[in-house]
N, C-alpha and C positions, 0 to 999 in steps of 0.2 A: 582482384574481384572474384568471388567464388561463383562457380557454375554448377548447378545441381546435376546429379548423375542422370536423372530422367530427361533433362534438357539435352544432355550430350547424346543420349541414345535415341531420342525420338527423331523421326523424319518429319519433313514439313507437313503440317496439318494433322499430326499424330501426337498423342500424349501417352507415354508408357509409365509404369509404376514399378516399384520393387515388390517382390513376392512377400506377402504377409502370412498367408496360410494356404491350405489346399484349395479353398474356394476362390482365391484371388487369381489363380493361374489362368483360368479360362478367359476372363475378361482381358487380361494382358495379352494373351495370344490373339484374341479377336481384334484387339486394337492394332497389333502388329500387321494384321492382314487387311486393315481397313482401306488401304489405298489400292487394292486390287482393281484394275481398270475394267475387266470383264465382269459385268453384273451377275451373270449366271455362275461364273467361277466363284465370285465372292459369296453368293448365296449358298452354293454347295459346300464350300470349305467352312463357312461359318457353322452350318448345320452339322457337318462332319466333326469338327472340333468339339462343338457343344455336346453331341451325343457320345462321342468317344470319352470325353472327360467325365460325363455323367456315368458312363459304364464303369470306368475305372474307380470312381468313388463308390459305386454300388457294390462291386465285387471285391474291392480292396485287394488288388493284386499285390503279392509280395514281390520283392526284388527278383527272387529266383523265378517266380512265375512269369514276370515281365520279360526276363532274359530268355526264358523258354519260348514265349510267344514270338519274340523277335527271331529266334533261331528257326522256329517253324515257318515263318513267312519267308525267311531266306532260303530254306530248304525247298519251298514251293518253286522258287525261281531256279534253284540249282537242279531240280528234277525235270525242268522244262527244256525240251530240245526240239529239233526240226520235226520229229515224228510223234512227240508226246507233249501235251500241255497240261501240266499239273495245276497251274493257276486256274484255268477254266474248270478243271475237274473239281477243285476245291469249291468254287462258286456253285457248281452243280449240286454237290452233296450237302451243301449248307442251305439249299433252297433259294439262293440268291438269283441264279439264272432264271428259274421258273417264275419267281416273283416279278422280276423285271419284264419277262415275256408276257405274263398275265396282265400287268399294269398297262403295257403298251399295245396289247392286242385284244381288244374287247370283241365280243361276239355280236355287236350291234348290227342290225339290218341283215342278220343271217350270215355274217362273215364267218368263215371257218377259223376257229381259234388257232393261235400259234402254239408252238412248243419249242423248247430250247434247242439251239443249234448243236450243242455237244462238242466234245473235243476231237472228233474224228472227221470233220468236214474238210475236204481237200478241193482245191481248184482244178480246172482242166479235166473234168470228167469226160469220158468218151461220149461222142455224139452218135445217137442211134435214130433210126426211123421207127415210127410206131409199129409195134408188133415184134421188134427185135428182142433178143435175149441178152441180158447184162451179165450172164454167167460165162466167164472166160475159161473155166476149168471143168473138171469132172466132179464137182462137189457133190457129195451125197445129199440126200434129202428130197422132199417132195417138190416137184415143179409147182410154181405159183404163178398164176396168170392174173395180172393186175390191170384194171380198167376203170374209167370214170370220165367225168366231164368237168371242165373248168368254166365257170360262169361268173358274171358280175352280180353284185347284190340286187340289181334290177331284173335278173334272170337271163340277161343276154349272154349267149355262148361266146367265149373268147377264143377265136381262131388264132393260131400261131403263138399261143402262150407257151412259155418255157416250163417244162416239168423236169426237175432234176432230182435224182434219187441216189441214196447210198444206204447200205445196210451191212450188218454182220452176216457171216456165213452160217451154215447149219451147225458149225461147232462153236459159234459165238465169238468169232474173231473178225475184225476188219482187215482189209488187205495190208495196211501199213503195220499191223501187229503180227502178221503171219507170213513168214518167208516162203511158205509153200503155195501162197496165192499169187497169181499174176498181178502186176501193178495196176491199180485202179479197177480191180475186179469188183463186181457187184456195185458199180457206180455207173450212172449214165444220165444223159440229157436227151429229152424228147421235145417235140413241138406238137401242139394239139392240131387236129384237122379242122376243116371248115365248120364243123358242128361243135367245136370245142372239145372233142373227144381225145383221149389218149389211151394207149394200152401197151403193155410190155410183158415180157416173160422173165421171171427170176426163179429163185428157189426159196422155199419157206425159211425165214430167218429163225434163229434161236435166241432166247434170252442169254444174257452173259453177265459176268462180273466186270465192274469197272476196274481199271488197273489199281492194284493195291501194293505195288512195290515201293511207293514213295510215302511222303508224310501223310497224305490223305488216307492211305491204307492203315497207317498207325492210328489215326484219329477214329476211323470206323471201328477198328478193333477195340479201342478204349471205350467207345460208346455201345459196344456189343450190337452193332448193326451189320446186317448182311450187305454185300457189295453188289447185289444183282439188279439188273434192269430187265423188264419184261420184253418179249420179242416185239420188234417194231421195224418200220421202214421210215427213213428220213425223207422229207420232201422239201424242195424249194419250188414255189409256183410263182411265176412272174409274168407280167404283161405291161407294155407301155401304157401309162396313164392310170395304173393301179398300184396300190401298196403291195410290195412283195411279201409273200407268205412264207415263213419258215416254220415248219411243223413236223409232226410225226404221226403215223398211223399205227396203232397197236393191235396185236393179235388179241382176239376176244377170249383168251383163256385166263381163268381167274388167278392162277399162280403168279405171284409177284406184281399183279396189276395194282393192288392197293398198298404195296410196300416198296414201290420203286425207289431205289436209293437216291435218285435225283428229283423225286417228287414231280415227275414230268407228265403223268397220265391225266389228261383232261377227259372228262366223261364223253364229250362229243367226238373224241379222236379214237375211240375204240371201234375197230372195224370188225366186219363179220367175215372171217376166213372160212369158207365152205369147203369141206372135203368131199371129193367126188370119187367114189370107189369104182364106178363103171361109166360108160358112155364116152362120147367124143368131147374133146376140149373145144372151147369157144372159137379158137383160131389155131392154126398150125397143127402139126401131127404130134400131139402130146398124148401118149397112152395113159389110161387110168392106172393107179390113183394119182390125182393131182388136186391142187387147191385153187380156188378163185377168190379174189377180193375185188369188190366194186366199191369205189369211194370217190365222191364228187367234192370239188373244192369251189369255194365262193370267195372272190376278191372284192375289196372295196376300192373306190376311186382314191387316188393318191399318187405319191411319188414312187417310182420304181427304183429300188436300191438293191445292193447285193452285199451279203455279209463278208467280212474278212476271214479267210480260212485260218483257223488256229494252228494248223500244221501244214507242212509242205506237201 
């Protein structure tokens, strides 16, 4: 008794077919995934396969181009290690990270918009008291005094909220990139006071190029794109009973703001860094010249979560 090939290959409740032409491939792959138990996974994979197959039919990749694409993806993984995440960097320069951030972080009810986590976030930042300095070395550059208030969307000040920061140095390098910096330099965790206020001392950050030694750098060069990000400070702001905010605050200098290689500058996240040529600093004994930045954060009710660090 003959048994059809499709009957031999199909699992219970599933019916496969042989390939007839390029348009028949997609439905056969979708049928193979039809028994996926998790409905969200099934939905995501169906959409992924459908759009990827449509993409291939649109651009008509050659065999050589397809092989090159697979090699590029493999090189992303090969270039990723404990101190550098090329996969996150690729998502950033393609705008994927920013798009996901914008989709999941609306500004409804006055909530502060989010910004991408980036590839340089590390766990176990030093813990400081408000007013402390996060600069562990004698880095050149103007002192920067940062302050603000953390509130809920209803205006209630949030006492005891966590404010975590990390930034590049005045020469545009994070501590994990620069052997001359102390470990976890320019990183710190603070807690707001009873009025929801926070303040700390740092040094004015510089804009910097994203790493270009890997396949992402090759892609940027082929697209004739510069690799630079504008000067900014990363923030995580969290409080129990509120959605954790992952964001960045940017220096209000026009250079690179509108051409950020990671497309990460939200209009509401451009801060006002004021230069003071004379006078006394708001706190501490900081002689002029120095800069100040005042920036408030607003959290919406929700679940408190924390991002997974992309590097050690």
